[in-house]
C-alpha distance (Angstrom), angle and dihedral (degrees) to the residues before:
residue distance angle dihedral
M1 . . .
D2 3.85 . .
S3 3.81 100.9 .
I4 3.77 142.2 -0.8
T5 3.83 131.1 -154.4
I6 3.81 116.4 -144.0
Q7 3.77 125.7 -164.2
P8 3.82 124.6 -146.8
A9 3.83 115.2 -90.0
A10 3.82 132.6 -137.1
S11 3.83 92.6 -142.7
V12 3.82 144.7 -25.7
R13 3.82 112.0 -121.8
G14 3.83 141.7 155.7
E15 3.77 142.1 58.4
I16 3.76 121.4 -69.0
T17 3.84 143.7 166.3
V18 3.76 122.6 -143.6
P19 3.83 126.3 -144.7
G20 3.77 120.9 -84.6
D21 3.77 121.7 -74.8
K22 3.78 111.5 -79.8
S23 3.81 95.9 -149.2
I24 3.84 93.7 51.3
S25 3.79 92.0 43.3
H26 3.83 90.8 56.1
R27 3.78 93.1 48.4
S28 3.80 95.5 45.6
I29 3.91 89.2 59.7
M30 3.82 93.6 44.6
L31 3.80 97.6 47.7
G32 3.76 92.5 38.0
A33 3.81 89.1 54.2
I34 3.78 94.7 54.0
A35 3.86 97.0 37.3
N36 3.78 126.1 91.1
G37 3.86 116.1 -107.0
V38 3.77 130.5 9.5
T39 3.92 126.1 -37.4
T40 3.76 117.0 -159.2
V41 3.79 117.3 -158.7
R42 3.79 125.3 -166.7
G43 3.82 122.8 -173.8
F44 3.81 91.9 27.1
L45 3.79 112.7 172.1
R46 3.86 109.1 -121.0
G47 3.84 94.1 -159.8
E48 3.79 120.0 135.9
D49 3.85 93.4 -103.1
N50 3.77 92.6 56.0
L51 3.81 93.2 43.6
S52 3.84 86.3 54.9
T53 3.77 89.0 60.0
M54 3.86 90.4 45.8
H55 3.82 92.6 50.7
A56 3.82 92.7 48.1
F57 3.81 93.5 55.5
R58 3.82 91.9 44.1
A59 3.83 85.6 55.2
M60 3.83 87.7 57.6
G61 3.79 93.5 53.9
V62 3.80 101.4 -93.0
E63 3.79 114.2 145.0
I64 3.80 108.2 -133.7
N65 3.85 120.5 174.8
D66 3.80 121.7 -168.0
D67 3.82 120.2 -175.2
G68 3.78 93.6 176.9
E69 3.82 92.0 -99.7
T70 3.76 105.3 51.4
V71 3.87 132.8 22.5
K72 3.79 115.5 -147.6
I73 3.81 119.4 -164.9
T74 3.78 120.2 -167.0
G75 3.80 101.5 -150.6
R76 3.75 122.6 -137.7
G77 3.80 98.0 -160.2
L78 3.77 126.8 -114.3
Y79 3.79 94.0 -61.0
G80 3.78 102.2 32.0
L81 3.81 102.6 90.7
N82 3.80 118.3 116.2
E83 3.76 124.8 -131.4
P84 3.84 105.8 -98.5
A85 3.81 115.0 -115.0
D86 3.77 91.6 -144.0
V87 3.80 142.5 25.2
L88 3.83 112.8 -67.9
D89 3.80 108.6 -120.9
C90 3.83 110.5 -150.3
G91 3.84 93.2 -177.4
N92 3.80 111.5 -155.7
S93 3.80 94.7 -26.3
G94 3.76 118.8 121.8
T95 3.77 90.8 178.9
T96 3.81 91.9 55.3
I97 3.84 97.4 49.5
R98 3.74 97.0 42.1
L99 3.84 98.3 43.3
I100 3.80 95.0 41.0
T101 3.85 88.8 51.2
G102 3.78 86.6 61.8
I103 3.81 92.3 52.1
L104 3.84 93.1 43.7
S105 3.80 90.0 50.8
G106 3.83 87.7 67.2
Q107 3.84 96.1 49.2
S108 3.77 124.8 99.2
F109 3.84 93.2 -132.2
F110 3.75 141.0 72.5
S111 3.83 122.1 -98.9
V112 3.76 140.3 168.7
V113 3.82 124.8 -150.8
T114 3.81 127.4 -169.0
G115 3.77 139.8 152.3
D116 3.80 144.2 -163.5
Q117 3.82 127.3 -52.6
Y118 3.83 91.5 -81.8
L119 3.81 97.1 46.1
R120 3.83 90.8 49.0
K121 3.82 88.0 61.6
R122 3.80 95.3 52.8
P123 3.84 121.0 99.6
M124 3.81 116.7 -97.3
K125 3.84 99.5 170.5
R126 3.79 88.1 87.8
V127 3.88 89.5 69.7
V128 3.83 99.3 25.2
E129 3.79 93.3 58.9
P130 3.85 99.3 55.9
L131 3.82 92.1 38.7
T132 3.81 89.7 52.8
L133 3.84 88.6 51.3
M134 3.80 86.2 55.8
G135 3.79 91.1 55.7
A136 3.83 104.2 -94.5
R137 3.82 118.0 138.0
I138 3.77 108.6 -136.9
S139 3.80 128.1 168.7
G140 3.73 132.0 173.7
R141 3.82 145.8 135.2
K142 3.82 116.7 -30.5
G143 3.74 94.5 12.0
G144 3.76 96.1 -44.8
T145 3.78 94.1 -52.2
L146 3.83 95.5 112.4
A147 3.78 135.7 41.3
P148 2.89 140.5 -72.4
L149 3.83 90.8 74.7
A150 3.79 123.8 -171.2
I151 3.84 114.0 -153.4
D152 3.78 131.4 -161.8
G153 3.76 103.0 -174.7
G154 3.83 139.0 -172.4
S155 3.79 139.7 78.1
L156 3.82 96.8 60.6
Q157 3.82 125.2 175.7
G158 3.76 125.4 -152.0
I159 3.77 117.5 -106.7
A160 3.79 137.0 -174.4
Y161 3.85 105.3 -125.3
Q162 3.74 129.4 -171.1
S163 3.77 107.7 -156.2
P164 3.81 113.4 -145.1
V165 3.80 91.0 -145.0
S166 3.83 134.5 36.0
S167 3.78 103.1 -110.1
A168 3.82 128.7 150.5
Q169 3.90 89.6 -155.3
I170 3.76 93.0 57.3
K171 3.79 93.7 43.0
S172 3.80 92.3 46.6
S173 3.78 95.4 47.2
I174 3.78 90.4 53.9
M175 3.83 92.1 44.6
L176 3.79 91.6 51.7
A177 3.82 90.2 50.5
G178 3.74 87.5 47.3
L179 3.80 90.3 64.7
Y180 3.85 86.2 67.1
A181 3.78 98.3 39.8
A182 3.81 129.2 100.8
G183 3.80 110.3 -109.6
E184 3.76 125.0 -11.2
T185 3.81 130.3 -23.3
S186 3.76 120.6 -161.1
V187 3.82 131.6 -174.4
S188 3.79 124.6 -164.5
E189 3.79 124.7 -173.0
P190 3.87 136.2 -172.5
S191 3.79 92.4 -108.4
L192 3.81 133.0 -1.1
S193 3.82 112.7 -77.6
R194 3.85 120.8 -163.6
D195 3.78 109.8 -53.1
H196 3.81 103.6 -153.4
S197 3.78 90.5 121.6
E198 3.81 92.8 53.9
R199 3.80 91.0 50.4
M200 3.78 94.6 46.7
F201 3.86 93.7 44.1
K202 3.85 86.4 57.1
L203 3.86 91.2 47.4
F204 3.80 91.6 53.1
G205 3.82 93.5 46.7
A206 3.81 103.5 -103.7
S207 3.82 119.1 158.4
L208 3.81 101.2 -110.6
V209 3.79 136.7 158.6
R210 3.84 120.5 -169.1
G211 3.81 127.3 -152.1
D212 3.85 128.5 -173.4
K213 3.83 91.6 -84.6
S214 3.79 102.7 0.6
V215 3.76 142.9 66.1
T216 3.83 131.5 -158.1
V217 3.78 124.9 -157.4
R218 3.80 126.2 -170.1
G219 3.78 115.7 -140.7
G220 3.79 127.3 -127.4
V221 3.81 98.2 35.1
E222 3.80 111.8 133.7
L223 3.74 119.3 -131.6
T224 3.78 128.0 -136.4
G225 3.82 127.6 -139.6
Q226 3.87 116.5 -104.2
E227 3.77 145.1 -167.2
V228 3.83 106.0 -108.1
T229 3.73 127.2 -170.7
V230 3.77 112.8 -167.1
P231 3.87 116.5 -147.0
G232 3.78 123.8 -145.3
D233 3.85 114.7 -76.0
I234 3.79 113.1 -102.9
S235 3.80 87.6 -155.1
S236 3.82 87.6 62.4
A237 3.72 92.7 41.6
A238 3.85 88.7 53.9
F239 3.77 93.2 73.4
F240 3.80 92.0 54.8
M241 3.80 92.0 42.5
V242 3.81 89.2 57.0
A243 3.81 92.3 42.7
A244 3.74 91.5 56.2
L245 3.77 94.3 44.6
I246 3.87 96.1 51.7
T247 3.82 98.6 38.0
P248 3.82 114.1 81.7
H249 3.86 121.2 -118.4
S250 3.78 91.8 17.8
E251 3.84 132.5 150.9
L252 3.78 121.0 167.8
L253 3.79 132.2 174.0
I254 3.81 115.2 -157.2
K255 3.86 110.0 -164.5
N256 3.75 130.7 -146.5
V257 3.83 101.6 3.7
G258 3.75 125.0 167.0
V259 3.79 109.4 -114.5
N260 3.76 101.0 -175.7
P261 3.86 106.7 169.1
S262 3.79 89.3 -127.5
R263 3.85 89.0 59.5
T264 3.84 103.3 38.9
G265 3.76 96.7 86.9
I266 3.79 87.7 108.5
I267 3.85 90.0 60.7
D268 3.82 93.0 46.2
I269 3.89 91.2 48.6
L270 3.83 95.4 46.6
Q271 3.84 91.5 44.8
S272 3.87 89.6 50.7
M273 3.82 87.5 53.5
G274 3.82 89.0 56.3
G275 3.76 98.2 -93.7
D276 3.85 116.1 161.5
I277 3.87 99.1 -133.3
Q278 3.81 125.4 151.6
L279 3.73 132.4 -174.4
L280 3.83 114.3 -139.1
D281 3.78 133.0 -171.9
Q282 3.75 95.9 7.1
R283 3.83 113.8 -162.4
E284 3.83 143.8 146.3
V285 3.83 126.0 -103.9
S286 3.85 123.5 179.1
G287 3.77 91.5 -15.7
E288 3.85 93.1 -50.9
P289 3.80 127.7 108.4
V290 3.81 114.0 -119.9
A291 3.87 134.8 -172.8
D292 3.83 144.0 162.3
I293 3.81 111.1 -109.2
L294 3.78 119.1 -144.1
V295 3.82 115.1 -164.7
R296 3.80 130.0 -175.0
S297 3.81 129.9 -173.1
S298 3.78 111.1 -90.4
R299 3.76 144.1 179.8
L300 3.76 103.9 -108.7
K301 3.83 128.6 -155.8
G302 3.77 130.9 -157.3
I303 3.82 117.7 -100.8
S304 3.86 139.4 176.0
I305 3.74 113.5 -101.6
S306 3.84 119.3 -165.8
G307 3.78 144.9 116.3
A308 3.79 126.4 36.4
V309 3.81 96.7 -4.8
V310 3.84 90.9 64.7
P311 3.84 99.1 74.4
R312 3.79 88.4 43.1
A313 3.89 88.1 61.0
I314 3.78 103.1 25.6
D315 3.84 96.6 125.2
E316 3.74 93.3 44.2
F317 3.84 98.3 57.2
P318 3.81 95.4 101.1
A319 3.82 88.0 58.8
I320 3.78 90.0 44.3
C321 3.76 90.5 53.4
V322 3.83 90.4 57.6
A323 3.78 89.8 51.4
A324 3.77 88.8 50.1
A325 3.83 91.3 50.7
L326 3.82 88.1 61.4
A327 3.77 97.2 40.0
E328 3.81 125.7 103.2
G329 3.77 111.2 -104.1
V330 3.84 130.3 -5.2
T331 3.77 127.4 -32.8
V332 3.82 113.3 -154.1
V333 3.84 117.5 -157.2
R334 3.82 119.1 -169.9
D335 3.88 137.4 158.1
A336 3.80 88.8 40.3
K337 3.82 100.4 114.1
E338 3.87 88.7 131.9
L339 3.80 87.5 74.9
R340 3.79 87.9 73.0
V341 3.85 92.3 64.5
K342 3.80 100.0 46.4
E343 3.85 123.3 102.8
T344 3.78 83.9 -53.5
D345 3.77 134.9 -9.1
R346 3.81 93.9 -70.9
I347 3.79 94.9 -171.6
T348 3.82 93.7 58.4
A349 3.83 94.4 36.1
M350 3.81 94.2 52.4
A351 3.81 91.5 42.6
D352 3.81 92.1 52.5
N353 3.79 93.0 46.1
L354 3.85 95.0 47.6
R355 3.81 91.0 48.2
A356 3.81 89.1 52.7
L357 3.87 86.1 58.2
G358 3.83 92.5 50.5
I359 3.79 100.5 -95.9
V360 3.88 121.2 137.7
V361 3.81 109.2 -126.2
T362 3.80 127.9 171.6
E363 3.80 116.9 -166.4
S364 3.81 125.2 -142.5
E365 3.82 127.1 -174.2
D366 3.78 92.8 -97.7
G367 3.80 102.8 25.5
M368 3.77 144.9 -24.5
D369 3.82 146.0 -104.2
I370 3.86 114.2 -119.5
T371 3.77 118.9 -165.7
G372 3.79 107.7 -155.1
S373 3.80 127.4 -133.0
E374 3.80 135.3 -164.9
Q375 3.80 91.4 -118.8
L376 3.80 141.7 9.0
L377 3.77 126.7 -128.4
G378 3.81 120.5 -117.6
G379 3.72 121.5 -116.7
T380 3.82 142.3 104.2
V381 3.82 125.8 -50.1
D382 3.78 133.5 -176.9
S383 3.82 124.0 -127.8
C384 3.86 90.0 -159.2
G385 3.83 85.4 -140.7
D386 3.79 90.6 -66.4
H387 3.84 115.1 132.6
R388 3.78 95.0 -153.1
I389 3.85 94.2 51.0
A390 3.85 89.9 47.6
M391 3.78 90.6 54.6
S392 3.72 95.9 41.7
M393 3.74 92.9 53.1
S394 3.77 90.9 47.2
V395 3.80 87.7 57.6
A396 3.72 91.0 48.5
A397 3.88 88.6 57.8
L398 3.80 89.7 66.3
V399 3.85 91.8 73.5
A400 3.79 100.8 31.3
S401 3.90 123.6 119.1
S402 3.82 88.9 -117.1
A403 3.76 139.1 -1.3
I404 3.81 122.6 -50.0
T405 3.80 123.0 -149.3
V406 3.81 114.4 -150.5
T407 3.84 113.5 -160.5
D408 3.83 130.8 -153.4
I409 3.83 95.9 24.9
A410 3.81 99.0 153.5
C411 3.88 85.3 96.4
V412 3.89 89.7 71.9
A413 3.85 88.1 78.9
T414 3.85 87.8 70.1
S415 3.82 91.1 77.1
F416 3.82 112.9 -1.8
P417 3.81 114.3 29.2
T418 3.86 93.2 171.4
F419 3.79 96.2 48.5
F420 3.82 99.8 110.9
P421 3.84 96.9 46.2
L422 3.80 89.2 47.7
L423 3.82 91.8 49.2
E424 3.77 89.8 50.0
K425 3.76 89.8 50.2
V426 3.84 97.8 54.1
A427 3.80 95.6 36.9
G428 3.71 94.2 49.7
K429 3.74 94.5 -123.0
């Protein structure tokens, strides 16, 4: 499906669940594969990104059975992976390629990882540099800064690494390599990025110590297979939260959503804008906090967004930009330079798309200023092959003066294959 045309909606109402958390689904396969025994995963997200992770570990001899309800991984232990007979294709998934490079750095065999045209443009130096300091030999395009990457692993030494940016992918890649390193490996970051890896390492029995902005892993500790239940992905829920907030006469209950504090920046930001959002039936599942999220349409106001909340909401900024476009006043976003190195440059892509709908947007190096309006214009917008931009602009269409056509939407399958049917269900279209 190349494009979709979405009509304005009268309201967004109902009760829904969103697919399983993408980050947790990735990690359940990875840790299950290098643990001893069987790991059973329920709620696994069968998006293209997570399937890339699954295919990569199958290519290294891991038995993974998926009956459509439950994924069972027969782990091979830390040192049981086989040398892949072919290049490992990570598709569009930055999480797959960066995290698996950490695991492959600890193996005693040769491997090559690559991805699609978009992934091959994304920066890899951020993981190659610390992994090289640990003793991995990694080469690739442009001095190892771009995929494909060729990895000669083994004989790693623990390091203390200060990451220049807050990134769960960088942190997790080093943590995974740290499982194979002699001694201790620690990673510090400017502010806390999402901590799904820390929680799952603990669940699987890794030796791990957490600080305020750091984590330390001891190498050589075997992992044990676990039962994992994956909650709904808050990044997927974000689109429907914004849809309900900006569309009049709306009330939406999103069930069983992961509300890990390192991921709830989206809720904090939308509530600060005046959004009526409540967390109901808060509980813990497989080491992760979970809740039902009740959202009602609200009159939003522009705010300033910067600092520590930014990494806690980094994947949700396309949806936040749509909320800002309908808010009263100006929303100022800063400290979000990471948005420029996602699937596309999300600052420029969102600015261009919002301008096409009549919104005044001024870009800065690390963010943007968005002047809100009571209504968006109809027209045509371009996802730039980025799933989160495609879904955000589809939500924007619900409150436009006329239909909006979103182009290049096949990318949505990477994280949320059921997005469009679900949007049709709650918007009554």
